[in-house]
Each structure stands twice: as structure tokens, then as C-alpha cells.
C-alpha positions in Angstrom: -1.1 -3.0 36.3 -3.6 -5.7 36.7 -2.7 -8.8 34.2 -5.6 -9.3 31.7 -6.7 -13.4 31.9 -8.5 -14.0 28.3 -12.3 -15.3 29.2 -13.0 -19.4 28.0 -14.8 -17.3 25.4 -13.9 -14.1 23.4 -16.9 -11.7 23.3 -16.6 -8.8 20.9 -16.1 -5.2 22.4 -16.5 -2.5 20.3 -15.4 0.1 23.0 -11.5 -1.6 23.6 -11.7 -1.0 19.4 -9.0 2.3 19.4 -8.8 4.3 16.7 -10.6 2.3 14.2 -13.3 1.0 16.5 -15.5 2.6 14.3 -14.5 0.1 11.1 -13.0 -2.8 12.7 -15.4 -5.9 13.4 -15.2 -9.9 13.9 -17.5 -10.3 10.5 -17.3 -9.8 7.3 -20.2 -9.0 4.4 -21.2 -5.5 3.3 -22.7 -3.4 6.3 -24.9 -1.0 3.5 -26.1 -1.5 -0.5 -24.0 0.7 -2.8 -22.8 0.2 -6.4 -19.5 1.3 -7.3 -18.4 3.4 -10.0 -17.4 2.7 -13.0 -15.1 4.8 -15.5 -14.5 4.5 -19.0 -11.2 2.8 -18.8 -10.0 -0.9 -19.0 -9.1 -1.1 -15.3 -10.8 0.1 -12.2 -9.2 0.9 -8.6 -10.8 1.6 -5.5 -8.0 2.0 -3.1 -6.6 4.9 -1.1 -3.2 5.7 -0.5 -1.8 3.9 2.3 1.0 1.9 1.4 -1.2 -1.3 -0.2 -2.9 1.2 -2.1 0.5 3.6 -3.7 2.2 -0.2 -4.7 -0.2 -0.5 -7.4 -1.5 3.2 -8.1 2.7 3.1 -8.4 3.2 0.0 -10.9 -0.2 2.1 -13.6 1.6 4.8 -13.8 5.3 3.1 -14.5 3.5 0.6 -16.7 1.7 3.6 -18.6 5.1 5.8 -18.5 6.8 2.3 -20.6 3.6 3.2 -23.3 1.5 0.2 -22.1 -1.7 2.4 -23.1 -4.2 -0.5 -21.9 -3.4 0.2 -18.6 -5.2 3.5 -18.5 -7.4 3.2 -15.3 -9.6 5.1 -13.2 -8.9 5.3 -9.8 -11.5 5.5 -6.9 -11.1 6.9 -3.5 -12.3 4.4 -1.0 -12.3 6.6 2.8 -11.9 3.8 5.0 -12.5 5.6 7.9 -15.6 6.2 7.1 -16.4 2.6 5.8 -17.2 2.8 2.0 -15.1 -0.5 1.5 -18.3 -2.4 3.2 -20.4 -1.4 0.4 -22.5 -4.2 -1.2 -20.4 -3.2 -4.6 -17.0 -3.1 -2.9 -17.3 -6.3 -1.2 -18.4 -7.4 -4.7 -14.6 -6.5 -6.1 -13.4 -7.3 -2.6 -14.9 -10.4 0.1 -11.9 -8.9 2.7 -12.8 -5.2 2.8 -9.8 -4.0 1.9 -8.3 -2.0 -0.2 -6.9 -1.8 -2.8 -9.2 -3.8 -5.4 -9.0 -4.2 -8.7 -11.3 -4.4 -11.4 -10.4 -5.4 -14.7 -12.7 -4.9 -17.6 -10.9 -5.7 -20.8 -11.7 -8.8 -21.3 -15.2 -10.2 -22.4 -15.8 -10.8 -18.7 -15.0 -8.7 -16.1 -12.5 -9.9 -13.6 -12.1 -9.0 -9.8 -8.9 -9.0 -8.2 -8.1 -8.3 -5.0 -4.6 -8.2 -2.2 -1.8 -5.5 -3.3 0.4 -8.7 -4.1 -1.8 -9.9 -6.5 -2.7 -7.1 -8.5 1.1 -6.5 -9.0 1.2 -9.9 -9.7 -1.7 -10.0 -12.5 -0.7 -6.4 -13.7 3.1 -7.7 -14.9 1.7 -11.0 -16.7 -0.8 -9.3 -18.4 1.7 -6.5 -20.1 4.6 -8.3 -19.5 6.8 -5.6 -17.7 8.3 -5.6 -13.9 8.3 -9.6 -13.8 11.8 -10.9 -15.0 11.3 -14.0 -17.0 15.2 -14.9 -16.5 16.9 -16.5 -13.5 16.1 -13.6 -11.1 12.2 -14.2 -11.2 12.0 -16.4 -7.9 14.0 -13.8 -7.1 11.5 -11.2 -7.4 8.3 -13.3 -6.3 10.7 -14.2 -3.1 10.9 -11.0 -1.9 7.1 -10.2 -3.3 5.7 -12.7 -0.8 8.6 -11.6 1.6 7.0 -8.5 2.2 3.1 -9.5 2.3 4.0 -11.8 4.9 6.4 -9.2 6.7 5.0 -5.6 6.5 1.6 -7.0 8.9 4.1 -7.2 11.7 5.1 -3.4 10.9 1.7 -2.0 9.9 -0.6 -3.6 12.4 1.8 -4.6 15.0 4.8 -2.4 15.2 2.5 0.7 14.0 -0.7 0.0 15.8 0.7 -0.8 18.9 3.3 2.5 18.8 1.3 5.0 17.4 -2.6 3.8 17.3 -3.2 1.5 20.5 -5.3 3.4 23.5 -3.0 1.8 25.3 1.1 1.5 25.5 1.7 -1.6 26.0 5.3 -2.0 26.9 5.5 -5.9 26.2 3.7 -5.0 22.4 5.8 -2.2 21.3 9.2 -4.3 22.1 8.1 -7.2 20.3 7.0 -5.6 16.9 10.1 -2.8 17.0 12.1 -5.5 17.1 10.5 -7.9 14.1 10.8 -4.7 12.5 14.6 -3.3 12.7 15.3 -7.3 11.9 13.2 -7.1 8.7 15.2 -3.7 7.8 18.3 -5.1 8.7 17.0 -8.7 6.2 16.5 -5.4 3.6 19.9 -3.7 3.9 22.0 -6.8 3.8 20.3 -7.5 0.4 20.2 -4.2 -0.6 24.2 -3.8 0.1 24.7 -7.1 -3.1 21.8 -5.6 -4.7 21.0 -2.7 -6.8 17.3 -3.6 -6.4 15.7 -6.9 -4.7 15.0 -8.9 -7.9 18.6 -7.8 -8.9 19.7 -5.5 -11.0 16.5 -4.2 -12.8 13.4 -2.5 -10.8 10.8 -4.8 -10.1 7.3 -5.4 -8.8 9.1 -6.7 -6.0 10.5 -3.1 -5.4 7.3 -1.4 -6.0 5.9 -4.3 -2.9 8.2 -3.4 -0.6 9.3 0.7 -1.3 5.2 2.1 0.1 6.2 0.6 3.9 9.6 0.4 4.8 11.3 3.3 2.1 8.6 5.4 4.1 9.8 4.2 7.5 13.3 4.8 7.2 11.9 8.6 6.2 10.3 8.8 8.9 7.6 9.5 7.1 4.8 7.0 9.4 4.5 6.9 12.6 7.1 9.6 13.5 9.1 6.4 14.9 12.2 7.2 13.0 14.5 7.8 15.8 12.7 4.9 17.7 13.7 2.3 15.2 17.0 4.1 14.5 16.7 4.0 10.4 19.5 6.1 10.1 21.3 2.8 10.6 20.0 1.4 7.1 21.8 3.0 4.6 21.5 0.4 2.2 17.5 0.9 2.7 17.9 5.0 2.4 19.8 4.7 -0.9 17.5 2.4 -2.7 14.8 4.7 -1.1 15.7 7.9 -2.7 16.4 6.3 -5.8 12.5 5.1 -5.9 11.3 8.1 -5.0 12.9 10.5 -8.0 11.3 7.9 -10.7 8.4 10.7 -12.3 6.1 7.6 -12.1 6.5 6.8 -8.2 5.8 10.5 -7.3 2.4 10.6 -9.4 1.3 7.6 -7.9 1.8 8.1 -4.7 -0.6 11.2 -5.0 -3.3 8.9 -6.2 -6.2 8.3 -4.3 -4.5 10.5 -1.6 -6.4 11.9 0.8 -4.2 13.4 3.6 -0.9 15.1 4.0 -0.1 18.9 2.0 -3.5 19.4 -0.1 -0.5 19.8 -3.3 -0.1 15.9 -2.7 -3.8 14.9 -3.3 -5.1 13.9 -6.3 -8.0 12.1 -4.4 -9.1 11.0 -8.3 -7.6 9.8 -11.3 -9.3 9.3 -14.5 -6.9 10.8 -16.9 -3.1 11.6 -17.3 -3.8 15.1 -17.8 -5.4 15.1 -14.1 -1.4 15.1 -12.5 -1.5 18.6 -15.0 -4.2 20.0 -13.9 -2.7 19.1 -10.2 -0.1 21.0 -11.0 -1.4 24.0 -12.1 -3.6 24.6 -9.1 -0.6 24.3 -6.9 1.6 26.9 -8.7 -1.8 29.4 -8.8 -2.0 28.4 -4.7 2.2 29.9 -5.1 3.2 26.4 -4.3 
């Protein structure tokens, strides 16, 4: 194999983009004019049920389960493979053109919130829930930001080179597999001494980490469970199973989901009854 020698000045070659060549580009800003839809609820979410999107829909469903009526929301599907995130409306809510993006219209002036960790923190502070006020607060925030800094090595690093890159590169896969396993060990050691990441209680730290690492140890992403020997991480497995059984988590995973089994998909969510309709459709279909 010919060794790659970087040129003196990098230039964009769209042909080298692999599976995501149609949406990846080296510049920001909108590609087309299109307004975002707006529903009747205070919170407008524009997202897709990737791990980062699931964090927020789980949080919103957990808040509603606690009785926070102000957390009612409209969830609009953003199809990132079709470039919805590059519309002028979406860029206005998130200049980084990544899901999820939240528009909080509960006050006199709409407030945009982007980056999933920022959205979780915004909602936790707004409703006074899932963010401790005692000496475990710092632990909660530490694990929240740990996820924000660590998951790119799992997703854009290991996941990309293992599952999506047009060419399998041994060095890249080995490098990111090693880092992914190190991160799983970090989590496993923490969860050996604590029921949840921040301490005895379920928090936004768990909501942030679970969609990424819980899915990984259950073999739901990249089909890499055997490759990474995820069965070794017993404490992460235990924690993952407990969270997966929460009713709000089950609902949150469905919202803005446009892949997988049809019964698991709820493309848009505007009312709590949308889940009931989906369940009825599943029963009628014999699911």
C-alpha cells in the first residue's frame, strides 16, 4: 500500500467523503432557504434519534413523567442524510448544523439551545430536576462533560473507521478501539462503586452517557460487540439494563426515530397520545 503523504495545502475532494460525502463539507452556513415548523408547545425540538438526539427526548419524557407540564414539546424530524440540518431555519437555531437543536419559546423571547449537553443542562436547571444540588452536583457535571469529550472517539473515531470508512485502515481501527475500550473500563470502574454515574440517583449524566455506551455494550451500534468484547463490562451492562427499563426512556428512544423496526419509530411527537396511537398501530399490525 502506498504511504499517504499530506500535501502542503489541503483541498476538499468530495469523492473521498465515503458514506457521508453528500452532507460533509468544510464550510458552515445554510445551503438552502427553508423555515422550521413550529408547534403549539413551549419547547420545539428539531432532531433525529441518534444517540445525541435520544439524550434530549429521554430527558423531556422523564420531565413529563415527573409532572412538569411545561416540558411539553413538539419534536420535528430532521433527516440529516437529506441535508435538513443545512436549511436556513435550522442554521438559525444551531449554527453548527448538528442535531439536536432546541428552541425554548416559554419566555418573552425565544431562546435557542444547541449541543446536547447544553440542552440537558438547560432543561435540568429550568425544571429543577435530574441535576443534584448537593455534593454530587460536581460529579454529575463531570460525567456529563466527560461524555461530551469522550463520545467523539467512539462515534467519529471508532465507529467511523470500523463501520463507515470506505477503506479499512488497521492503524485507525486499532487506535480508536483501544480508546473505546479504555472508556468502557472508565465507566465500568465507576459503576462498580456507584449505582449511577453521579451517585445513588439517576441524573442527566446517565441520560447523556447511556445512549452511546449502553447501545454499544448491547451490540446495537456498529455490530462491534464481539470485536470489543463488551461482555467484559459487567457493571456497564447492569446499569444499561436498569435504565432501559424506564418507561420514559422507552418513549424517548422512539421519538424522531426514522430507522429500525417500524414499530419502534415515531417520526414526530406532538402529544403524549402519539405514543398510544403508535401502540395501537402495532397491535393492529400483529406486533
